[in-house]
VOGU-3710 file (C-alpha; in Angstrom, 3 decimals, decimal comma):
1> xxxxxxxxxx> -41,875/5,017/7,719  -41,128/6,858/4,521  -38,171/9,284/4,640  -40,353/12,386/4,410  -43,053/11,137/6,778  -41,360/12,386/9,944  -44,395/13,194/12,085  -46,302/10,265/13,643  -50,052/9,904/13,244  -50,396/10,867/16,931
11> xxxxxxxxxx> -48,887/14,341/16,332  -51,433/17,087/17,197  -51,881/18,171/13,563  -54,377/17,421/10,840  -53,416/15,293/7,812  -52,762/18,320/5,567  -50,682/20,062/8,259  -48,578/16,919/8,842  -47,963/16,674/5,104  -46,814/20,286/4,903
21> xxxxxxxxxx> -44,507/19,929/7,885  -43,089/16,672/6,537  -42,362/18,391/3,200  -40,331/21,091/4,940  -38,550/18,972/7,544  -37,834/16,125/5,164  -35,479/18,285/3,074  -34,061/20,433/5,927  -30,389/20,221/6,852  -29,339/19,446/10,437
31> xxxxxxxxxx> -28,465/23,100/11,058  -31,862/24,215/9,756  -33,673/21,768/12,061  -31,553/22,851/15,041  -32,251/26,500/14,312  -35,976/25,853/14,019  -36,025/23,964/17,317  -34,287/26,815/19,100  -36,469/29,396/17,402  -39,720/27,691/18,439
41> xxxxxxxxxx> -38,518/27,226/21,996  -37,514/30,858/22,276  -40,720/32,038/20,636  -42,759/30,057/23,116  -40,771/31,452/26,036  -41,078/35,006/24,733  -44,843/34,591/24,497  -45,092/33,426/28,134  -45,386/29,721/27,429  -43,686/26,881/29,284
51> xxxxxxxxxx> -39,879/26,885/29,016  -38,504/24,231/26,727  -36,340/21,442/28,010  -32,692/22,457/28,269  -30,361/20,921/25,685  -27,986/18,261/26,955  -25,004/20,244/25,616  -24,431/24,016/25,629  -24,682/25,853/22,313  -21,506/26,215/20,352
61> xxxxxxxxxx> -19,678/29,539/20,833  -19,848/31,960/17,920  -16,912/31,866/15,511  -14,826/35,084/15,796  -14,423/37,036/12,558  -12,250/40,138/12,132  -13,353/42,556/9,397  -10,901/45,308/8,490  -11,610/48,093/6,014  -9,650/50,848/4,276
71> xxxxxxxxxx> -12,063/53,491/3,014  -11,864/56,991/1,548  -15,445/57,690/0,467  -17,191/55,268/2,834  -17,952/52,388/0,444  -15,541/49,929/2,074  -16,873/50,802/5,505  -20,463/50,239/4,378  -19,533/46,850/2,951  -17,728/45,947/6,180
81> xxxxxxxxxx> -20,962/46,649/8,016  -22,839/44,439/5,535  -20,359/41,618/6,167  -20,863/41,932/9,912  -24,658/41,889/9,685  -24,730/38,747/7,550  -21,980/37,120/9,607  -24,006/37,528/12,809  -26,927/35,721/11,214  -24,629/32,857/10,266
91> xxxxxxxxxx> -23,218/32,259/13,743  -20,061/34,396/13,573  -18,985/36,927/16,175  -17,792/39,772/13,905  -15,532/42,656/14,874  -15,131/45,626/12,500  -11,845/47,547/12,587  -10,890/50,638/10,593  -7,366/50,388/9,131  -6,646/53,662/10,921
101> xxxxxxxxxx> -7,312/51,951/14,267  -5,806/48,542/13,501  -3,178/47,147/15,879  -1,055/44,840/13,720  -0,168/42,739/16,754  -3,763/41,453/16,797  -3,682/40,050/13,242  -1,858/36,772/14,042  -4,683/35,940/16,458  -7,481/36,863/14,058
111> xxxxxxxxxx> -8,188/33,290/12,962  -10,718/34,388/10,327  -10,127/37,650/8,473  -12,016/39,678/5,850  -10,284/42,740/4,398  -12,132/45,309/2,280  -9,836/47,877/0,707  -10,401/50,767/-1,665  -7,732/52,112/-3,996  -7,463/55,871/-4,171
121> xxxxxxxxxx> -6,181/57,868/-7,115  -3,254/56,295/-8,928  -2,776/53,190/-6,815  -2,681/54,765/-3,362  -4,314/53,631/-0,106  -7,032/55,825/1,436  -5,548/58,639/3,516  -6,672/57,196/6,847  -5,150/53,825/5,979  -1,690/54,948/4,817
131> xxxxxxxxxx> 0,170/54,357/8,075  -1,240/50,882/8,702  -0,941/49,869/5,050  2,731/50,836/5,005  3,311/48,886/8,219  1,728/45,760/6,733  3,950/46,080/3,671  7,103/46,684/5,731  9,650/44,008/6,584  8,737/44,009/10,258
141> xxxxxxxxxx> 5,075/43,083/9,690  3,971/40,180/11,933  3,436/36,718/10,507  -0,207/35,572/10,281  0,451/31,869/9,838  -2,760/29,890/9,588  -5,089/32,910/9,495  -7,822/32,277/6,921  -8,571/35,373/4,898  -10,492/36,852/1,999
151> xxxxxxxxxx> -9,916/40,230/0,341  -12,516/42,371/-1,402  -10,911/45,117/-3,525  -12,708/48,277/-4,654  -11,469/50,557/-7,403  -12,247/52,477/-10,551  -11,281/51,150/-13,976  -10,772/54,707/-15,203  -7,502/54,650/-13,259  -4,523/52,652/-14,467
161> xxxxxxxxxx> -3,811/51,029/-11,085  -7,217/49,398/-10,743  -7,740/47,878/-7,260  -3,991/48,041/-6,608  -4,315/48,230/-2,810  -6,627/45,217/-2,541  -4,375/43,208/-4,848  -1,304/44,114/-2,806  -2,963/43,195/0,509  -4,141/39,880/-0,876
171> xxxxxxxxxx> -0,604/38,954/-1,937  0,902/40,297/1,285  -1,401/38,297/3,570  -0,404/35,150/1,710  3,289/36,052/1,928  2,922/36,519/5,700  1,616/32,977/6,074  -2,120/33,521/5,753  -4,352/30,966/4,060  -6,588/32,348/1,313
181> xxxxxxxxxx> -10,042/30,968/2,103  -11,789/32,763/-0,760  -10,496/34,330/-3,962  -10,193/38,092/-4,155  -12,749/40,078/-6,161  -11,742/43,300/-7,924  -14,814/45,516/-8,239  -15,493/48,674/-10,234  -17,863/51,536/-9,313  -20,924/49,324/-9,891
191> xxxxxxxxxx> -19,841/47,151/-6,980  -23,007/46,650/-4,946  -24,412/43,448/-6,525  -21,057/41,642/-7,034  -19,974/42,712/-3,540  -23,094/41,128/-2,029  -22,371/37,904/-3,922  -18,732/37,924/-2,796  -19,698/38,450/0,853  -22,027/35,435/0,787
201> xxxxxxxxxx> -19,361/33,264/-0,796  -16,605/34,439/1,530  -18,624/33,797/4,691  -19,501/30,332/3,453  -15,821/29,594/2,801  -14,761/30,952/6,202  -17,460/29,083/8,146  -16,215/26,154/10,245  -17,072/22,613/9,185  -20,625/21,818/10,241
211> xxxxxxxxxx> -21,452/18,927/12,505  -24,910/17,895/13,604  -24,025/18,289/17,284  -22,596/21,792/16,884  -25,230/23,442/14,753  -27,144/25,323/17,432  -27,687/28,848/16,203  -28,442/31,667/18,631  -31,616/33,672/18,025  -31,977/37,112/19,656
221> xxxxxxxxxx> -35,705/37,182/20,474  -35,404/40,492/22,265  -34,591/42,101/18,899  -37,083/40,119/16,839  -38,782/42,612/14,559  -36,803/45,492/16,091  -35,311/48,274/14,007  -31,658/47,630/13,191  -29,694/50,375/14,951  -26,970/50,086/12,315
231> xxxxxxxxxx> -29,368/50,364/9,392  -27,933/52,424/6,578  -29,919/55,214/4,911  -31,945/54,119/1,911  -29,805/53,523/-1,169  -32,743/54,111/-3,472  -32,455/57,308/-5,560  -34,931/60,114/-4,935  -36,252/62,679/-7,372  -35,578/66,338/-6,567
241> xxxxxxxxxx> -36,471/69,612/-8,255  -33,905/72,256/-9,161  -35,008/75,508/-7,522  -31,785/77,516/-7,962  -29,185/77,313/-10,722  -26,647/80,136/-10,432  -23,185/80,611/-11,933  -20,999/81,807/-9,059  -18,207/83,051/-11,321  -18,315/86,376/-13,135
251> xxxxxxxxxx> -18,954/86,533/-16,857  -15,264/87,315/-17,406  -14,035/84,207/-15,604  -12,597/81,263/-17,502  -14,404/78,994/-15,031  -18,060/78,116/-14,511  -19,116/77,049/-11,029  -22,794/76,269/-10,500  -24,593/76,776/-7,197  -27,380/74,197/-7,326
261> xxxxxxxxxx> -30,268/74,230/-4,847  -32,402/71,086/-4,839  -35,728/70,577/-3,099  -37,047/67,209/-1,915  -40,759/66,645/-2,380  -41,093/64,393/0,662  -38,569/66,134/2,895  -34,794/66,093/2,704  -33,002/62,994/4,004  -31,315/63,299/7,384
271> xxxxxxxxxx> -28,003/64,544/6,053  -25,244/66,082/8,145  -22,588/68,658/7,233  -19,770/66,641/5,672  -22,051/64,262/3,768  -22,249/64,099/-0,027  -25,073/63,820/-2,516  -24,786/61,596/-5,567  -26,269/62,851/-8,823  -27,391/60,450/-11,530
281> xxxxxxxxxx> -26,386/62,325/-14,694  -26,982/61,878/-18,397  -24,293/61,767/-21,056  -23,776/64,498/-23,634  -26,373/63,868/-26,398  -23,875/64,993/-29,024  -21,356/62,382/-27,888  -24,093/59,737/-27,965  -24,851/60,679/-31,576  -21,174/60,449/-32,509
291> xxxxxxxxxx> -21,000/56,905/-31,132  -24,210/55,867/-32,878  -22,945/57,296/-36,155  -19,526/55,628/-35,810  -21,190/52,255/-35,179  -23,922/52,628/-37,808  -26,643/52,285/-35,175  -28,382/55,651/-35,477  -31,792/54,012/-36,004  -31,716/52,144/-32,673
301> xxxxxxxxxx> -33,793/54,293/-30,310  -33,520/51,875/-27,380  -29,742/51,990/-27,659  -29,792/55,787/-27,867  -31,733/55,968/-24,569  -29,385/53,459/-22,961  -26,246/55,322/-24,025  -27,733/58,601/-22,858  -28,706/57,623/-19,319  -27,478/54,134/-18,444
311> xxxxxxxxxx> -24,017/53,362/-19,898  -20,627/54,946/-19,206  -19,437/56,115/-22,628  -16,535/58,297/-21,526  -14,388/56,030/-19,368  -11,712/54,260/-21,376  -9,588/51,738/-19,516  -7,387/48,800/-20,422  -10,299/46,568/-19,407  -12,559/48,415/-21,886
321> xxxxxxxxxx> -10,103/47,792/-24,713  -9,871/44,110/-23,793  -13,659/43,746/-23,752  -13,819/45,527/-27,113  -11,274/43,161/-28,693  -13,011/40,103/-27,278  -16,510/41,217/-28,325  -15,549/42,215/-31,867  -12,720/39,798/-32,561  -10,791/42,749/-34,002
331> xxxxxxxxxx> -7,330/41,402/-34,845  -5,598/44,798/-34,806  -7,128/45,667/-31,443  -5,848/42,365/-30,063  -2,353/43,089/-31,398  -2,567/46,505/-29,786  -3,277/44,898/-26,415  -0,348/42,512/-26,851  1,959/45,421/-27,691  1,732/46,758/-24,147
341> xxxxxxxxxx> 0,968/50,280/-25,381  -2,663/50,440/-24,244  -2,004/52,105/-20,889  -0,250/55,075/-22,485  -2,664/55,376/-25,418  -5,889/55,543/-23,422  -4,706/58,553/-21,398  -7,018/61,459/-22,235  -9,167/59,412/-24,618  -12,765/58,163/-24,490
351> xxxxxxxxxx> -14,752/55,268/-25,956  -15,386/57,159/-29,196  -11,620/57,293/-29,839  -11,380/53,502/-29,559  -14,330/52,942/-31,885  -12,887/55,300/-34,490  -9,359/53,887/-34,185  -10,526/50,286/-34,665  -13,678/50,269/-36,818  -15,769/47,160/-36,312
361> xxxxxxxxxx> -19,297/45,885/-36,875  -20,659/46,667/-33,434  -24,116/45,758/-32,176  -26,139/47,159/-29,297  -25,219/44,022/-27,347  -21,526/44,675/-28,012  -21,787/48,196/-26,623  -23,582/46,930/-23,545  -20,796/44,390/-22,960  -17,981/46,862/-23,597
371> xxxxxxxxxx> -19,285/49,647/-21,353  -20,017/49,668/-17,652  -23,151/51,125/-16,002  -23,072/54,912/-15,751  -22,214/55,597/-12,101  -23,575/58,526/-10,093  -21,203/61,379/-9,232  -20,829/62,461/-5,598  -20,633/66,131/-4,568  -20,042/67,501/-1,071
381> xxxxxxxxxx> -23,197/69,030/0,363  -22,850/72,808/0,759  -25,713/73,445/3,166  -27,016/72,701/6,649  -30,563/71,417/7,091  -30,854/73,664/10,118  -30,622/76,666/7,807  -32,127/75,506/4,479  -34,766/72,991/5,605  -35,799/70,483/2,948
391> xxxxxxxxxx> -33,213/71,692/0,467  -29,731/70,482/-0,410  -27,165/72,836/-1,951  -24,258/71,726/-4,148  -21,310/73,534/-5,752  -20,330/72,027/-9,111  -17,536/73,229/-11,404  -18,112/72,535/-15,105  -15,268/70,417/-16,486  -14,235/71,279/-20,045
401> xxxxxxxxxx> -10,954/70,488/-21,760  -9,438/69,270/-25,028  -7,149/66,297/-25,716  -6,028/64,533/-28,879  -7,829/67,041/-31,078  -11,238/66,569/-29,460  -13,215/68,681/-26,980  -14,101/66,801/-23,788  -16,507/67,494/-20,927  -17,229/66,129/-17,490
411> xxxxxxxxxx> -20,332/63,952/-17,541  -22,235/65,230/-14,503  -20,749/68,702/-14,282  -21,720/69,772/-17,811  -25,045/67,952/-17,558  -25,761/70,292/-14,648  -24,170/73,374/-16,227  -25,536/73,033/-19,780  -28,690/70,934/-19,694  -30,264/71,600/-16,294
421> xxxxxxxxxx> -32,238/74,696/-15,278  -34,786/75,783/-12,683  -37,737/73,380/-12,516  -35,759/70,425/-13,883  -35,838/67,068/-12,112  -32,789/65,073/-11,023  -32,300/61,675/-9,438  -30,045/61,824/-6,383  -28,905/59,649/-3,497  -27,441/60,574/-0,099
431> xxxxxxxxxx> -23,891/59,408/0,606  -23,046/59,802/4,325  -19,469/60,468/5,425  -19,114/60,025/9,178  -15,349/60,558/8,953  -15,791/64,206/7,967  -17,787/65,656/10,809  -17,828/68,776/12,958  -16,543/68,270/16,517  -19,193/67,035/18,925
441> xxxxxxxxxx> -18,273/69,882/21,291  -19,481/73,203/19,781  -16,809/75,043/21,777  -14,033/73,377/19,756  -12,179/75,532/17,250  -12,088/74,453/13,591  -9,712/75,232/10,716  -11,052/74,649/7,194  -9,021/74,490/3,975  -11,174/74,430/0,837
451> xxxxxxxxxx> -9,984/75,980/-2,418  -12,418/76,130/-5,332  -15,387/73,806/-4,958  -13,595/72,279/-1,972  -15,238/75,064/0,021  -18,621/73,303/-0,294  -18,697/71,378/3,007  -17,350/74,398/4,870  -20,311/76,479/3,780  -22,372/73,733/5,458
461> xxxxxxxxxx> -20,091/73,811/8,531  -20,486/77,577/8,940  -24,266/77,398/8,489  -24,472/74,616/11,066  -22,296/76,452/13,597  -24,391/79,599/13,156  -27,655/77,675/13,660  -26,363/75,902/16,775  -24,710/79,048/18,143  -21,400/77,230/18,491
471> xxxxxxxxxx> -18,904/79,135/20,641  -15,762/77,684/19,046  -13,731/79,812/16,643  -13,637/79,024/12,916  -10,921/79,817/10,369  -11,316/79,368/6,613  -8,576/79,154/3,993  -10,042/79,668/0,518  -8,329/79,904/-2,840  -9,108/80,169/-6,532
481> xxxxxxxxxx> -7,732/81,964/-9,598  -8,959/85,566/-9,454  -10,376/87,624/-6,592  -12,694/89,604/-8,859  -14,117/86,700/-10,849  -13,760/83,538/-8,742  -14,379/84,396/-5,076  -17,146/81,850/-4,449  -19,766/82,964/-1,883  -17,790/86,140/-1,113
491> xxxxxxxxxx> -20,788/88,026/0,315  -21,781/85,072/2,481  -18,302/84,887/4,028  -18,397/88,604/4,768  -21,780/88,219/6,470  -20,469/85,233/8,446  -17,514/87,311/9,657  -19,925/90,044/10,752  -22,301/87,755/12,656  -19,480/85,665/14,182
501> xxxxxxxxxx> -20,259/82,390/12,442  -16,790/82,706/10,868  -13,925/84,090/12,936  -11,193/84,439/10,343  -10,625/83,990/6,589  -7,427/83,912/4,563  -7,565/83,791/0,781  -5,149/82,917/-2,007  -5,881/83,901/-5,605  -3,232/82,239/-7,718
511> xxxxxxxxxx> -3,456/84,354/-10,911  -3,717/87,845/-9,420  0,059/88,338/-9,260  3,102/87,143/-11,217  3,922/84,399/-8,722  1,212/81,828/-8,030  -0,071/81,810/-4,468  -2,050/78,867/-3,107  -3,737/77,994/0,198  -0,643/76,099/1,364
521> xxxxxxxxxx> 1,354/79,333/0,993  -1,128/81,096/3,285  -0,693/78,265/5,799  3,072/78,851/5,673  2,504/82,571/6,328  0,217/81,918/9,315  1,966/78,800/10,587  2,615/80,073/14,120  -1,041/80,943/14,740  -2,213/77,720/13,097
531> xxxxxxxxxx> -0,018/75,667/15,446  -1,397/77,587/18,416  -4,946/76,743/17,336  -4,089/73,069/16,887  -2,217/72,900/20,192  -5,349/74,376/21,752  -7,457/71,483/20,478  -8,677/72,755/17,101  -9,842/70,296/14,426  -8,344/70,632/10,939
541> xxxxxxxxxx> -10,298/69,907/7,728  -9,240/69,712/4,086  -11,545/69,328/1,074  -10,702/69,311/-2,630  -8,042/67,978/-4,974  -6,305/64,860/-3,669  -3,510/64,649/-6,222  -1,708/67,897/-5,375  -3,538/70,309/-3,070  -4,251/67,947/-0,179
551> xxxxxxxxxx> -0,664/66,671/-0,142  0,741/70,213/-0,313  -1,513/71,361/2,534  -0,452/68,451/4,708  3,209/69,211/4,005  2,568/72,831/4,998  1,074/71,749/8,331  4,086/69,491/8,965  6,374/72,453/8,177  4,427/74,648/10,576
561> xxxxxxxxxx> 4,991/72,225/13,461  8,641/71,792/12,553  9,293/75,537/12,205  7,306/76,891/15,139  7,779/74,102/17,680  11,392/73,280/16,893  10,594/69,700/15,869  12,553/67,600/13,428  10,793/66,766/10,189  10,168/63,208/11,429
571> xxxxxxxxxx> 8,766/64,481/14,748  6,505/66,975/12,978  5,292/64,259/10,619  4,543/62,005/13,582  2,564/64,793/15,230  0,378/65,314/12,169  -0,099/61,546/11,921  -1,240/61,602/15,547  -3,768/64,323/14,706  -5,078/62,112/11,902
581> xxxxxxxxxx> -5,357/59,117/14,204  -7,137/61,251/16,805  -9,590/62,293/14,033  -8,606/65,927/14,425  -7,142/66,091/10,902  -9,844/65,035/8,450  -9,908/65,007/4,669  -12,623/64,806/2,038  -10,570/64,709/-1,149  -11,165/63,565/-4,700
//
């Protein structure tokens, strides 16, 4: 019989059906045939047919796979979930573990390991992962001899220490005796497609050697066609209409903070207080024109549209300079890279500075190669659906500054402040954050620290607690520059104090007196009461600047425990770390 003529003439199929089946089965692998046999048997049983004959050998047990993630904004956690879903389909038994919950003693027994790690700020691990990351890097970390691993690193090329945490973990796992099963990938903000490719490759590399006898794949017929309970919200952007565009600062302020109310045509997505909304912005048209003029491409309308809405023309990284030198063959640019001075030079500069410093005959294709896709910008949602219905409110501070003799602006913030008004349309996408949530018990007290636009999620928290008639107390620490000009949502906080949705507010306006006063100073002043709230079970939340404010606030809380409970600095630090691990100290910082 010919190789692809597998079915005998006596098979209960017509000639055309036998030919079709032979075409499929003739090229199928052993694992595909085994899967199909199990699938058909299960399908028949599920439909009430006769049970199939039992196999002579039991199915092979699923291969355990440990997936650990270190996440600040939720991207690593989402990818960990994607790994688990695909791994299940391929015969693995995946287990997802947050770095914050990881017991290092379990790593030597992991067998197969996937680590997904984000880098935060200038080469730092995500806040929830700090303790575990430091333990892995410490001398006493356990050996993981023989553990097969793969590391997926997430980062942002606008920072000098791109993917530093993923790179460090990859090297550390190898140093501890692990076996690298799949090469690390270092991914920028446009990570979704390359991450999907990496996951497929990593699972293939981590899969055990296939044998014909072992390739029985389990099929869950009870869930066939069922809705995936872990399904993520749609990642497709939606179009919204701007229905409110209000500057919250006074006309005499040196700041401009926009309250933006957006309405969804088909109903707002199921967001929760603590979630963020990503805005797809457009670049400054004037900056686009400067680039087109500098490259001699002002007549290229397709390129103009691309630079306006699709390409990142502000981020300048060492990788950008390298791509520029490679694309143009610019000898001086290459020498500049070899000099080791790129890292210092790019600070405070944009793509236009590079193009002007090293003139070259650039094409539209060059610019596409040199730049990365324009990523959306995420902003904490400042509203509760229970109060505003199908709207979403955001609080966005316009970023304007000058460096190296040139005026600069934030891409999304000034797009919103300068070029968006009532009736305008925006593309947006929901970004859930389940690690920044109100307590499940409405009787639990909450303490919120949100200077400037960091107050956004706490406006949502207060609205939610009012709508649900939560009985727990709430305490807000807010700060900005001037009481008269920069007290965001002042009237709303006063109303919340009157109706009980907010129990207490302490404010710090840094420029209203000779010495600067910040929210951490107010925490120092009220440390005894703050400790009493926390000892009584209160949850503590911080939103805003990660580089300075969040660290200073945390230090203030440590001081409060040390001062008012008589703890040593180490004991107070351990107590705050325990609050973090218990998810009673949560941060949404940027």
